[in-house]
C-alpha positions in Angstrom: -49.8 -81.4 -11.1 -50.5 -84.2 -8.7 -48.3 -84.4 -5.6 -47.4 -87.6 -3.9 -47.9 -88.1 -0.2 -44.3 -87.2 0.8 -44.7 -83.8 -1.0 -48.0 -83.1 0.7 -46.5 -84.0 4.1 -43.5 -81.7 3.5 -45.9 -78.8 2.7 -47.9 -79.5 5.8 -44.8 -79.5 7.9 -43.6 -76.2 6.3 -47.0 -74.6 7.0 -46.9 -75.8 10.6 -43.3 -74.5 11.1 -44.2 -71.1 9.5 -47.2 -70.7 11.8 -45.4 -71.8 15.0 -42.3 -69.7 14.4 -44.4 -66.7 13.4 -46.5 -67.0 16.6 -43.3 -67.2 18.6 -41.8 -64.2 16.9 -45.0 -62.2 17.3 -45.1 -63.0 21.1 -41.4 -62.0 21.5 -42.0 -58.7 19.7 -45.2 -58.0 21.7 -43.4 -58.8 25.0 -40.5 -56.6 24.1 -42.7 -53.7 23.1 -45.5 -54.0 25.7 -43.6 -55.8 28.4 -42.5 -52.6 30.3 -46.1 -51.3 30.3 -47.3 -54.6 31.8 -44.5 -54.9 34.4 -44.0 -51.4 35.7 -46.1 -48.5 36.8 -45.8 -46.0 34.0 -47.7 -42.9 33.0 -51.0 -43.7 31.2 -49.8 -42.1 28.0 -46.6 -44.2 27.9 -48.5 -47.4 28.8 -51.0 -46.7 26.0 -48.2 -46.0 23.6 -46.3 -49.2 24.4 -49.4 -51.4 24.4 -50.4 -49.9 21.0 -47.0 -50.4 19.6 -47.0 -54.0 20.7 -50.5 -54.5 19.3 -49.4 -53.1 15.9 -46.0 -54.7 15.7 -46.9 -58.2 16.7 -49.3 -59.0 13.8 -46.9 -57.3 11.4 -44.1 -59.6 12.5 -46.4 -62.6 12.4 -47.2 -62.0 8.8 -43.7 -61.1 7.7 -42.3 -64.3 9.4 -45.0 -66.6 8.1 -44.8 -65.3 4.5 -41.0 -65.3 4.5 -40.9 -69.0 5.6 -43.6 -70.0 3.1 -42.0 -68.1 0.2 -38.6 -69.6 1.0 -39.9 -73.1 0.9 -41.7 -72.4 -2.5 -38.7 -70.6 -4.1 -38.0 -72.2 -7.5 -34.6 -73.7 -8.3 -33.8 -74.7 -4.7 -31.7 -77.8 -4.4 -33.4 -81.0 -3.4 -31.1 -81.4 -0.4 -30.1 -78.5 1.9 -26.5 -77.5 1.6 -26.1 -79.0 -1.8 -25.5 -76.9 -4.9 -27.7 -77.3 -8.0 -26.2 -79.4 -10.7 -24.4 -77.2 -13.2 -24.0 -74.2 -10.9 
């Protein structure tokens, strides 16, 4: 199936939005998890635990957010205009 330029542009915008919003969500999660270890003097074990948690959670949130945005834009049967019901539903 060939797509016209408007459809290709819409896909490009969706991919950009997915990546930017996922990066922001990952940064917020990393800051929330590892922030106390970076701001305060804590015992080494606690600092390591917080930094490790941030390093594990941030990429997970990145992937979940990016995939959820991309799957939502590819969901079949979505109305052509946001906020409008499909005809016959």
